[in-house]
N, C-alpha and C positions, 0 to 999 in steps of 0.2 A: 177444232179449238181455233177460233180467230179473234184477235184482240187489235184495235188500233193501235199502230205502232208510235212510239213517243216521238212528239212533234220537235222538241227542243231539248237542249242540255239539262234544264232545270226539271223537266218532267221526266227525262230519263233517270236523271239522279233520284228523283222521288220513287221512280219505280224500283230502282235498286234498293233503295231503303226499305220499301215495302217488302221485297223478296227477302231481304234479310230477317225483318221483323217477323213475317209470316212463317219462316222456316227455323228461327232460331231455337224454338223449343224442340226440334228434332232429337237433341241429345238426351231428353228427359221422356220421351214418350214412352219407352218402355214396351213397345210393341215387337212382334217378332219381324225379322228383316222384311218379309214380303208386305205386311201390313203397313211398315215403316215407308217403303219406297212408294206404295200405291198413295199414301197420303201425302208424301212430298211432292210427288209430280202433279197430283190434283190441287195443290196449292200453287205449284210454279205454274200450271197452265192457265191459271187466273191472272196471271202477270206477263208471261212470255207465251207467244202463240206455237203451238207443234201439234203436229199429226201423230208422231211417234215419239217416245221417249222411251230408253232402255238403259239398264245397266249391265255393263259386260265386265265380268271377272276373270283374272288370268289364271290360266291353268296350264303351267309350263309354257310351251312355245304356242298355245292359242288362247282366245278369249272366247269366253262361254256366255251366252246371252242368258243370263240369271232371271232378270225381271222385266217386263216390258208393258207399256200402258200406251193407249191411243187408237183410233178408228184404224189405222195401217196393221195393227196386231194380227198376224195369221197363227193358226194353231200350231204349225211345227216351227215357230220363231224362237220361243222359250226352249232352251237346250240346245240351239244350233251352236256349232264351234266354227270359228273365223281363225285363220292362221295369221299370225302377226307379220313375220317375215315375208317379205315380196309384197306387202302392201303399204306403200309409202305413206299413205295418210295416216294409218295407224302407228306405223313407226315413229312418225313425226309427233302424232298425239301423246303416245307413251313418253317421250322425251321431254314434252312442253310442261312448263308449270302453271301456265293458263288455258283456258277454254280457246278455242279457234275454229272459225266456220269456213265451210267450203261450199263453191259451187259447182254446177255440172262442168263448167268448163275448165276448172282446176285440175291439175296433173293429179294421177294416181286414182285408185279404184276405189269406188264407193264401199262404203264400210259393210253394207249388207249385198254386194254383188253375188248374184246367182242363189240369194235367198228370197229377196224381195224385189218386185219390180215397181221402181219408181219413173216418173214420166221425166221428159228430157229437162224440164224446168223444175227445180226444186234447191232447198237449201239444207245443209246439214252444220250442226254444231256439234264439237267433241270436246269433252273436258275430262282432264286426268282425275282419277280418284287415288289420293295419296294419304299415305298414314306413316309415321316415324321415318320420313325421309324416303318411301319406298312406295312406286306406283303399283297398285295391286289391282287396277283395273280402269274402265272408261266409263263416262255418263255420255249418252248421245241425244240431240234432240234433232228431228227431221220435219220439214215442213214442205207442203206442195206448192210452194211459191218461191221466187228467186229473191235474194239479199233481204231475207227474213231476220237476220241476226246480226246487226251492225256492231261497230266496237263497243260502244255503251253497253249493249246487253252481253255482250262476251265477258265483260269484267265482273258483271252482277252475277251472271250463271257461273262463273269461276268461284266465287264467293259460296253460292249455292252447292256446288260440287264439292267445296272443301268440307261445308258443314255436313254434307250427305255422306262423305267417306268417314267422317268421324262418326256420325250415326251408326254407319254398317258395321264398323270395327266395334264399338260398343255394344250393338246387338250381338255381334259374334261372340265376345267375351261374355256376355251376361248368358247367352247360351250355353257356352262351355263351363260356367261356373254352376249354372242351373244342373247341366248333366253331370258335373262332378259331384255335386251336392247329393244329386240323386244316387249316384254310385256309392257315395260314403255312407248315405242313410240305409242302403241296401246293406253294405257291409256291417253296419253296425246292427242292424235288425239280425243279419245271419249271426254275428258273433254272439249277440244276447241270446238269440234262440238256441244257439250251440251251447253257450253255458248253462242255459235252463236245462236242455237236454241231459248235461253231464250231471247236473245237480239231481235231477230227477232219476236219470239211470242208476246213480249211487246215492240212495236216500240215506239219512242217518239210520243206522242199524239201532234199533230200540226193543230189543227183546229183554233186556234188563231193566229193572225198577228204575235205576239212577237216570237211564237215558230216557225212559218213558216220561218221566219228570221234566227232562229237558224239553223234549218235543213239546209236551203240553205248555210249557212256559212259552216257547216260540210260538205256538198258535195264540196264546193270550195277547201277546204284545205284539204281534207282526202288524196288525191294522193301524196301530197307534204311531205317534210321532215321536214317542220317548226314547230318550237315549239309553243303549243297553250297554252293560258291562260284562264282558265274558271273561271269566277266571278259570285257572286250570293249570295243570302242570305242561311244560314242553312237549309238543307233540300230541294233545288231545283232540286235535281238530276244530281249533277255533275258527280258522278261516272257512272251512266248511260250513261251519254253524252258522256263521255271519252271512256266507251266501245264501244258505237256505232260508234264514230270516229275511233277506233282502227279496228273494223270489216269492216269498209268501205275503209280502207286503204289496199296498197299491202302487209302490214305486218300482215294481219289477220291470217295467218298459222304460225306466230311466237308468242313468250309469250307475254301476256299482264300482267305486275307486276305491284301491286298498294301498296303504302306506305303512311300512314298516319302519316305526319309529326308531328302532335299534340299527339298522341299517344305512341310516343316512348321516352324514357327518353334522356335526352340531353347526357348522357354519353355513350349511345349505338348507336346512330343515325349515327354518322360517320362510324362506322364498318357495320352497317345495309345497309347503301347506298353503301360504297366503297369496304367493305369486308376487311378481315386482314389475315396476314400471321401466321403460328405458333409461339407462343412466343412472339406475338406483346404487349401484356399486360397479366396481372395476370389473368389466367382462359383460356387463348387462347391455348387450348390444341392441337388443329389442325386447318389448314387452313381453311377459309370461305370465300365462294363467296359473294359479295355484291349485292345488288338489280339492280345494274346498269348492273354487270356482267350477272346476270340472265335474264335480259331484252334484250340482246345483240341480235340484229337482230329484235327487236320487239318494244314493247312500254312500257314506264315507266310511270305510274301516280302518281305523288306527289301531294297527298291531303293536304289540310291545309298548304299551302307552307309559309304563313305568320307566322307560328310557328317555322319555321326553325332558330335555333339559329343562331346569327349575326356572331360568329366566324367560322361557317362553310359555310357560304354563298360564301366566296372566292373561296372554294374548288368545290361549284357546278357551279359557273360560270366558272372555268377553265374546267371542263367537257364540258359545254356547247359550248366553243371556241375552245377547243383542241380535242375534241372526245376521250379522253382518262382519266382513273383513276387512282389514286394511292392507292392501298390498305394499311391499317393501317399496319405499321411496314416494308414495303416493301420499296426497293430502285428503283425498276423498275417499270415503267409506263405500262398500258395494254390498248390497244385500244379498244373502244366499238362501235357499231353502234346502237344507241338508238333514238327513237322518243320520246321527252318528251312533256307530257301533264301536267300542273300544274293547282291547283285548289285553290280558296281561298274564304272565306266569309268577308274577311277583305279588307280595302282599302288602298291597296299597295302604291298608290300615297301619301296618308296622312301619312303611315309609313316613307316613305323616306323623307317627310318633317320632320317627328319627329326625323330622326336619327336612327330609328330602323329597317330599311331594306336598303339595298345597292341599290343605284340609279343604277348602271352600271348592277347589276342582274334583276332589274326591268325592265330595258329597253331590256336585253335579253330574258327574259320570255315574255313581252308584245308585241311580234312579232305579234302575230294574236290573239287579245284578242276577246272572245265570253262571252256576258253577258247573264246568264240564269234569265228569268223573274221569279219574285216570283208568286205564285199561285194566288193571288189576281188580278194579271194582265193578267191571261191568263185564265178566267173563262170559255171561250167557250170549253176548254180542260178538264174541270171537270167531266162532264158525262163520257167520254170516259176513262178517269183515274180510275173513281170509279167503272166502270163496269170490266175494265181490273183487277182491284186488287180483286174485289169480285169473278170473273171468276178463278182467281188463286187460291183464298181461298177455293174455291169448290174442285178444282182439287187436291190439297195438302192434303185435308181432306176426299176425297171421299163422298162428299156429295152435292147436288145441290147447285149451287150458289145463294146467296141470291139475290132477285129482288129489285133493285133500283126503289122505287116509286117516284112518281112526288112530293108528300109531303117532301121525304127524300132529294131529289135533291134540292129542294128549300131552304131546312134548311141548306145543304152542301153550296149552292151559297151564302147564308146570313152570313156565319161564316168568320172570319178575316183571318184565316190561318197564326199564326204567325210562325209555324213551317213547312209551304208549304207543297209539296207533300208528304215528310216523315211522318208528322203528319196527313195528309189524309190517308196514308196507315195504321197507327198505330189505328186511330179511328175506320176505317172501318173494321179492323180485331177484334177489340174488340167487335164493334156492332154485327158484322156477330155470333161471339160466342154467345151473349146475346140475338139475336133474336129468338124467339121461333118458328115462322112459317117462310113461304117463304119469306115474306116481309121484308125487312130490317128495324129494329129499331134502330134510332140512339141512341147512350149513352148520358146520360142526361147531362154529362159535356160539350157538344156542345152546348153552350149558348151565347158564347161572340159574339154580333153582329159586322159584318164587318165595320170597320172604314171608314170613308169617305176620310181620308187623312193619307197616311201612314207616319211613322216616317221619319225624314231626313237621318239619317244615319243606316248602319246596325247594329252598337253597340246598337243604341236606339230599332231597330226592335229585335235584339237578346234579350237585356234585358226584353222587354215587353214578349217576348214569354218564356222566363226562369221565369219570376215572374208568369205568369199564369200556367205555368207548375209545380212549386213548390207549388204554392198556392192548385192547384188540389191534388197533392200527398202529402200535408202537410210537406213538406220538406225531404220526404223519397227520398234516391238516388238509392239505390241499390233493387234488388229484383223484383218479377213479375210485380208488380204495382209501382214500383219505377220510378223517374224522368227519369233515364238514359235508362232505358228498353223503355218508352214511347217515348223518343227522338231519340231512335236507335243508342244511343253513348255509349261507354266503360265509366263506372263510372268515372275513371282518366282523361278521358278526359272532360267529364261534370264538373267534380270538378275544373279543371284547367281553364275552361272558365268563370265558376261562380266566381273564385278569381281573375281573370282578370277585371271582370265587378265589382268587390267589393261586390259580392252578398255572404251571408251566409244561406246555408239550413235551419239552427237552427231559424232564423228569421221567417220562415214560419211554425214552428211545434206547434204554439199556436192554 
């Protein structure tokens, strides 16, 4: 590669300007590092003559030849390691802020001494590669003639090396981001596949007529975008049904995001649902996506929708109508594609009549209602549910699953199940731990007979369940044997429900 050397300062300046113009787009090429270096040196070679150009990157006390181009490249050059200490030229170049040239008569060892054989007369130019104030490598140019790189070329090559250093660092960052994105995508795929396996491993038990009707409704609505409202008593498995509906739908490969409206403080639920921009309120030090945006393309499950504050209900209604959200503090709306599944253990129609739930929102949510039957109405499913829970317990604890005896099943079928499927799971888990042999020995607390007549309302049923629960735990809320743990609820959620029912844990501590 040989070009005529600039003859005067003006031509030298024009040459430097052309270098900057030619390589200025390096930062936006988007190539991998090797392709980037090849293209950069090819452009440089059109303006500055060289017979060998290399990039050496620092590896502790060595410089490794990572990239090389030119007629002097040998098969063993790339990958060679050169010690920094003891080589005065390299030490000086690593400390320098500009490119500098060396001739054969200059003191110090040639950069590639012992690796390449150069003639007695040749030129060498070395430029530091610097990023964030730190030199991470060197760029070298070698030519088989003397005095090839005058001071004017040194200045322009310094500019080139600065651009090349930034481009290399950007390429490294892009590579790391791509690798991180790939790992995250693999993790997301793994957890989604795991969630699907869990749903499929424990399918909805539908031996009973009421549950067969539920499964049929899920099949009918799965492929549609329609909003679904799941209603039923506490512990009937609404989240399980929502997950099943999601995995039956075309959105199965997209996110399934769940929000418990009753577990979030009223001051945070707006931000949790719709997100916020930086500085929207005190403590909003950065922008944050809400659950609707996280669920974009997938399904959003809003549990305990009856607990949504009345002042936020118009915003949810707008999302359902317009398919767009307004993050807190933002003046710009964002489109979202979300399939909404809502769930409640409360009578929303009664709440509408009382003025505690918006009628228009109720109609929007109640497009495709599915009522989940309480466990007492689906006793034919009890054996399959119990055996499934016991099998899961055995696998999770790496021990044989306890055997459900005829006597134990009869005892289960005679119980009222105020806590429904959730209570069944908790009782079976506790009993499995306490059972000494292979046969399941039920907890002694399972003594309440199944009532012939269910309470008229969900609130009455819920009150009866919490009364039994608090009586069994003597009013203890938290801890391993506390009411919240046994009910499968967060302590704050349980306390909130008790307050709404006018119940005090202290009344049961006697």
